[in-house]
C-alpha positions in Angstrom: 13.0 -11.3 -35.5 9.9 -12.8 -33.8 7.4 -11.0 -36.1 3.8 -12.0 -36.4 3.4 -14.6 -39.2 -0.4 -14.3 -39.9 -3.0 -11.5 -39.9 -4.9 -13.5 -37.3 -2.2 -12.8 -34.8 -2.5 -9.1 -35.4 -6.2 -9.4 -34.9 -5.7 -11.3 -31.6 -3.4 -8.5 -30.6 -6.1 -5.9 -31.4 -8.6 -8.0 -29.4 -6.2 -8.2 -26.4 -5.5 -4.5 -26.5 -9.3 -3.9 -26.4 -9.8 -6.3 -23.4 -6.8 -5.2 -21.3 -6.6 -1.5 -22.1 -10.1 -0.8 -23.5 -8.7 0.8 -26.6 -10.4 0.5 -30.0 -8.6 0.6 -33.3 -10.3 0.2 -36.7 -9.0 -1.7 -39.8 -7.0 1.3 -41.0 -4.7 0.8 -38.0 -3.9 -2.8 -38.8 -0.4 -2.2 -40.2 0.4 0.1 -37.3 -0.7 -2.6 -34.8 1.3 -5.2 -36.7 4.5 -3.1 -36.4 3.9 -2.5 -32.7 3.4 -6.2 -32.1 6.6 -7.0 -34.0 8.5 -4.6 -31.8 7.1 -6.0 -28.6 7.9 -9.5 -29.6 11.5 -8.4 -30.3 11.8 -6.7 -26.9 10.3 -9.7 -25.0 12.2 -12.3 -27.1 9.1 -14.4 -27.6 7.2 -15.8 -30.6 3.7 -14.4 -31.2 1.6 -17.2 -29.7 3.1 -17.4 -26.2 3.4 -13.7 -26.0 -0.3 -13.2 -26.9 -1.4 -15.9 -24.5 0.6 -14.2 -21.7 -0.7 -10.8 -22.6 -4.3 -12.0 -22.5 -3.9 -14.0 -19.2 -1.5 -12.1 -17.0 0.4 -9.3 -18.7 2.5 -7.3 -16.3 1.8 -3.6 -15.6 5.1 -2.8 -17.2 4.2 -4.5 -20.5 0.8 -3.0 -20.6 2.4 0.4 -19.9 4.8 -0.1 -22.7 2.0 -0.8 -25.1 -0.1 2.1 -23.8 2.9 4.4 -24.3 2.8 3.5 -28.0 -0.9 3.6 -28.5 -2.1 6.6 -26.5 -2.0 10.3 -27.5 -0.3 12.5 -24.8 -0.6 15.9 -26.4 -2.0 18.4 -23.9 -1.2 21.8 -22.4 -2.0 23.9 -19.4 -5.6 25.3 -19.1 -6.7 23.4 -22.2 -10.4 24.2 -22.9 -10.2 27.2 -20.5 -14.0 27.6 -20.3 -14.1 24.4 -18.2 -11.7 25.8 -15.8 -13.9 29.0 -15.5 -16.8 26.7 -14.8 -14.8 24.9 -12.2 -13.8 28.1 -10.4 -17.1 29.9 -10.6 -19.6 27.1 -10.1 -18.2 23.7 -9.2 -15.9 24.7 -6.4 -18.4 27.0 -4.6 -21.2 24.4 -4.9 -19.1 21.6 -3.7 -17.6 23.6 -0.8 -21.1 24.4 0.3 -22.3 20.8 -0.1 -19.4 19.5 2.0 -20.3 21.9 4.7 -16.7 22.2 5.9 -16.7 18.6 7.0 -14.0 17.6 4.5 -12.0 19.1 1.6 -12.7 18.9 -2.1 -11.7 15.6 -3.8 -10.8 15.7 -7.5 -9.7 13.0 -9.9 -7.9 13.6 -13.2 -8.4 10.4 -15.0 -6.0 10.1 -18.0 -3.8 12.9 -16.7 -1.0 12.4 -19.3 2.0 14.6 -18.4 0.2 16.4 -15.6 -0.9 19.7 -17.2 -4.6 19.2 -16.3 -4.3 18.5 -12.6 -1.6 21.1 -12.2 -3.8 23.7 -13.9 -6.5 22.9 -11.3 -4.1 23.3 -8.4 -2.8 26.7 -9.7 -6.3 28.0 -10.3 -7.6 26.9 -6.8 -4.6 28.4 -5.0 -5.8 31.8 -6.3 -9.3 31.4 -4.7 -10.2 33.4 -1.6 -9.7 31.9 1.8 -6.9 29.6 0.3 -9.3 26.7 -0.3 -6.3 24.8 -1.7 -5.5 23.7 1.8 -8.7 21.7 1.7 -7.9 20.2 -1.7 -7.1 16.6 -2.7 -6.1 16.1 -6.4 -5.5 12.6 -7.6 -4.1 12.1 -11.1 -3.8 8.7 -12.8 -2.6 7.5 -16.2 -1.5 4.1 -17.6 1.4 5.5 -19.5 4.5 5.2 -17.2 6.5 7.7 -19.2 3.8 10.3 -18.9 3.4 9.7 -15.1 7.1 10.2 -14.6 7.1 13.3 -16.7 4.3 14.7 -14.7 6.2 14.1 -11.4 9.2 15.9 -12.8 7.0 18.9 -13.6 9.3 20.4 -16.3 7.6 21.9 -19.4 8.4 23.7 -22.6 6.9 27.1 -23.5 4.6 25.3 -25.9 2.8 23.6 -22.9 2.3 27.0 -21.4 0.9 28.7 -24.5 -2.5 29.2 -22.9 -1.3 29.9 -19.4 -2.1 33.4 -18.2 1.2 35.5 -17.9 0.6 36.2 -14.2 0.4 32.5 -13.4 3.5 31.8 -15.5 5.4 34.4 -13.4 4.0 33.2 -10.1 4.3 29.4 -10.5 7.1 28.7 -13.0 10.8 29.4 -13.0 12.9 29.2 -16.2 15.6 26.6 -16.3 17.4 26.6 -19.7 14.8 26.0 -22.4 12.3 24.6 -19.9 10.1 25.9 -17.1 10.0 24.2 -13.7 6.7 24.2 -11.7 6.7 25.5 -8.1 7.0 22.9 -5.4 3.8 24.1 -3.8 1.8 23.2 -6.8 3.7 20.0 -7.4 2.9 18.8 -3.9 -0.8 19.4 -4.3 -1.2 16.6 -6.9 -0.7 12.9 -6.3 0.2 10.9 -9.4 -0.4 7.2 -9.8 0.0 4.7 -12.6 -3.5 3.1 -13.0 -5.4 1.4 -15.8 -8.8 3.1 -16.3 -10.0 -0.1 -17.9 -9.7 -2.0 -14.6 -12.5 -2.3 -12.1 -10.2 -0.9 -9.5 -12.1 -1.0 -6.2 -9.7 1.4 -4.5 -9.7 4.0 -7.3 -13.4 3.9 -7.8 -14.7 3.9 -4.2 -18.4 5.0 -4.0 -18.8 8.7 -3.6 -15.1 9.3 -3.5 -14.8 12.5 -5.7 -16.5 15.8 -6.0 -15.2 16.2 -9.6 -13.8 13.8 -12.1 -12.1 15.0 -15.3 -12.0 12.3 -17.9 -11.3 14.4 -21.0 -10.5 12.9 -24.3 -10.3 9.3 -22.9 -13.6 7.6 -23.5 -13.5 8.5 -27.2 -10.7 5.9 -27.6 -12.5 3.1 -25.7 -14.6 0.4 -27.2 -18.3 0.9 -26.6 -18.5 -1.8 -23.9 -15.4 -0.5 -22.1 -16.7 3.1 -22.3 -20.0 2.0 -20.8 -18.2 0.2 -18.0 -15.9 3.2 -17.3 -18.9 5.6 -17.1 -20.6 3.2 -14.7 -17.5 3.3 -12.4 -17.3 7.1 -12.7 -21.0 7.5 -11.8 -20.5 5.3 -8.8 -17.4 7.2 -7.7 -18.9 10.6 -7.9 -20.3 12.1 -4.7 -24.0 13.1 -4.8 -24.1 16.3 -6.8 -20.6 15.8 -8.1 -19.4 16.8 -11.6 -17.9 15.0 -14.6 -16.0 16.9 -17.2 -15.5 15.3 -20.6 -13.5 16.5 -23.7 -15.3 18.9 -26.1 -15.5 16.1 -28.7 -17.0 13.6 -26.4 -20.6 12.7 -25.4 -22.4 10.2 -23.1 -24.9 9.4 -25.8 -25.3 5.7 -25.9 -23.4 5.1 -22.7 
């Protein structure tokens, strides 16, 4: 086994995770990080030093995705924090439709979309609006975890993921298939999923004024302070004038 020989190698791993993924872990997570590093060394068949050097310099998207899959929390469900969806329907959409003046459709980014429940919830809600504004809708959903992005594209969910979904929406947009529920193709086609690293200064993802609404819920709370500040700066740049940012209920922009 190509396990880490010294605590300093685990500390280097923690530093690289922070620089490449933006994620912050305190000393209580040291043993967990050591175990993850040991597994990645075994998978890659490398000693710690060359692996860490490669990870710092030019790690592949696949390797970063594999690490992110271990380190990120993917628990979510449809219509989580329902009051935000009410605000979206009652305030954000009418305001942004008026601001656009009919010249373009609404543009929404779900940043850190996990297995897709958040952007699909938006699509379902907006399809029920008057005048079928969903035809003017563009929903982009991104996440670094490749397993979650693939699950989102498959759009198959358990009843636990639908626990806060209104019964009428369950009946309209899902069909049972064994012990799972499959999302309607109309909603699936409304969302474009991509594997992206929110820690990167990705010029294409963060184009100035690109989005009317950005949802970045329960993401910044895991970032280091400097990486969170950089992410907020990119979000601010990418929001259209008068656009909205939704955070998780446990998050704040204080200090950022």
